[in-house]
C-alpha positions in Angstrom: 102.8 97.5 100.3 103.3 94.9 97.7 103.1 95.9 94.0 100.9 93.8 91.7 100.6 94.5 88.0 97.1 94.9 86.4 96.8 91.5 84.8 94.9 88.3 85.3 95.2 88.8 89.0 93.0 91.9 88.9 90.3 90.0 87.0 89.9 87.9 90.2 89.1 91.0 92.2 85.8 92.4 93.3 85.4 96.1 94.2 84.1 96.5 97.8 84.7 100.1 98.5 86.8 103.2 98.1 89.3 105.3 100.0 87.8 108.8 99.8 90.0 111.3 101.6 92.5 111.7 104.4 91.4 111.8 108.1 93.7 113.8 110.4 97.5 114.0 110.2 98.6 110.5 111.3 97.8 108.6 108.1 94.2 107.7 108.7 91.8 107.6 105.7 88.0 107.7 105.3 86.5 104.6 103.8 83.3 104.3 101.7 82.2 100.7 102.0 79.9 98.9 99.5 79.5 95.9 101.8 76.5 95.2 103.9 76.8 95.9 106.8 79.5 98.5 106.0 81.9 97.2 108.6 82.2 93.9 106.7 84.8 95.5 104.5 87.3 95.0 107.4 86.7 91.2 107.4 88.7 90.9 104.1 92.5 90.7 104.2 94.4 91.8 102.2 92.8 94.6 100.4 93.9 95.2 96.8 94.1 98.9 96.0 93.5 99.8 92.3 95.9 102.7 91.9 96.9 104.5 88.7 100.3 102.7 89.1 98.8 99.2 89.2 97.2 97.1 92.0 98.8 97.1 95.5 98.2 94.7 98.3 97.7 96.4 101.7 96.8 95.4 105.2 94.5 97.4 107.5 96.3 98.1 110.8 93.4 99.7 112.6 89.8 100.9 111.9 86.8 102.4 113.6 83.4 103.9 112.9 83.4 107.7 112.4 80.1 109.5 112.2 78.0 107.7 109.5 81.1 106.2 107.9 84.4 104.5 108.6 88.1 105.4 109.0 91.1 103.2 108.7 94.8 103.2 109.1 96.7 101.3 106.4 99.9 99.4 107.6 102.9 101.5 106.5 101.0 104.7 106.0 101.9 106.9 108.9 101.4 110.5 107.8 98.9 112.7 105.9 101.1 112.9 102.7 101.3 109.1 102.3 97.5 108.8 103.0 96.8 111.5 100.4 98.4 109.2 97.7 95.6 106.7 98.4 92.7 109.0 98.1 90.0 108.2 95.5 91.4 104.6 95.1 89.1 101.6 94.7 89.4 98.8 97.3 89.0 95.3 96.0 89.2 91.8 97.4 89.8 88.4 96.0 86.5 86.6 94.9 87.5 83.6 96.9 87.3 85.5 100.2 83.6 86.3 99.7 81.1 84.2 101.7 79.2 81.5 100.0 75.6 82.6 99.4 72.3 80.7 99.7 70.8 79.4 96.4 69.0 82.3 94.6 71.2 85.0 96.3 73.8 86.9 94.3 76.4 89.5 94.9 76.0 92.6 92.8 79.3 91.9 90.8 77.7 88.6 89.7 74.7 90.3 88.2 76.7 93.1 86.4 77.4 92.1 82.8 74.5 89.7 82.5 72.4 89.9 79.4 68.8 90.8 80.2 65.9 89.3 78.2 62.3 90.2 78.8 59.4 87.8 78.4 56.6 90.3 78.5 53.1 89.4 77.4 54.4 86.5 75.2 57.0 88.6 73.4 60.7 87.8 74.0 63.2 90.7 73.6 66.8 91.4 74.5 66.9 94.6 76.6 70.6 94.8 77.0 73.3 94.3 79.7 73.3 95.0 83.5 75.9 97.8 83.8 75.4 98.4 87.5 72.9 98.3 90.4 71.5 101.1 92.5 70.5 100.8 96.1 67.2 102.7 96.6 66.2 101.6 100.1 63.0 99.8 99.1 64.7 97.5 96.7 67.8 97.3 94.5 67.5 98.5 90.9 69.2 97.1 87.8 70.6 99.6 85.3 70.2 97.8 82.0 71.9 99.5 78.9 70.8 98.5 75.5 73.4 97.9 72.8 73.5 97.0 69.1 72.2 93.4 69.8 69.2 94.7 71.9 65.7 95.8 71.0 67.0 99.4 71.2 69.9 101.2 72.9 67.8 102.7 75.7 68.9 102.6 79.3 66.3 101.0 81.6 65.9 100.8 85.3 64.3 97.5 86.4 63.6 96.8 90.1 65.5 93.8 91.3 62.6 91.9 92.8 62.9 88.1 92.2 59.7 86.4 91.5 57.9 89.6 90.5 60.1 91.2 87.8 63.2 89.0 87.8 62.2 85.5 86.8 65.5 83.7 86.5 69.2 84.3 86.8 71.6 81.9 85.0 75.2 82.8 85.8 76.6 80.0 83.6 74.7 81.3 80.6 75.3 84.9 81.6 71.7 85.7 81.3 68.8 87.1 83.4 65.1 86.7 82.3 62.7 89.4 83.5 59.0 90.2 83.1 59.4 93.9 82.1 57.5 96.0 79.6 60.1 97.0 77.0 58.4 100.3 76.5 59.6 101.4 80.0 
């Protein structure tokens, strides 16, 4: 494992999963993947683990599906005690490793932090900032938190449905325009 300080380097990182718990006694760990499909997490190398001691670069030595999830063996981690030290640690990768998307497609991390402005029935209002997204099955949902510059400080859940509720996304401006009733 290579140590890396929390600095500008970490600002180039995108969270893609989490090491949840140990699996067995030979150093394997359970992985919660936020990639789609979940096995895509193993296409990134290296992984950057965000530990309480800083960011560490690691390589996956082996992995496999297990039940409805995944397990992995981290290179240099060969027993349960070493694996335990990595539990509840976020897995990140460098932005540059992520595949190029088609126009109009976005990674969740690109939408987080965008200012959300509604244009509902001729009224323009700032609703807040996208703090995270939720996967619901039918469609993803934006969690928009109001702040001191917003219409109010309410938290709103807005379905991420381009063309219906989401009108435009402008990453350069850091803004998303929606058609959403501010009373909801």
